[in-house]
C-alpha angles and dihedrals in degrees: 000000000000129000148158112267130162119250094259093052092046089053091049091049091048095048103037124099093189110067127139134185120223113203122179116231130207087255090061093247116128109187119188112239120196112241142171121233135197120213116203111178105304094341125096118202128194127180130187114237087220093045115213090349093065114113096226090045092054091046090050092052090052097042111022095187094107129153136196118234109213131160092343092310130112112219122188109242090226121193094025116176 
């Protein structure tokens, strides 16, 4: 995933050990799943440990309106792909 985040948010994403992704499902449920991210310049990358077989990854492909949960904030995971 890549997206446009301000410098402060990029720094928080790069330094935080407690980040989750929230992906809506067809059922309406949107569980928060702990993830690790890599910040490279202005790009934020997330990979599923199970690749395309991961539940949150499949849900994201079907419903790309995901968000990161970080430090009590909900940040749109803009530019998801």
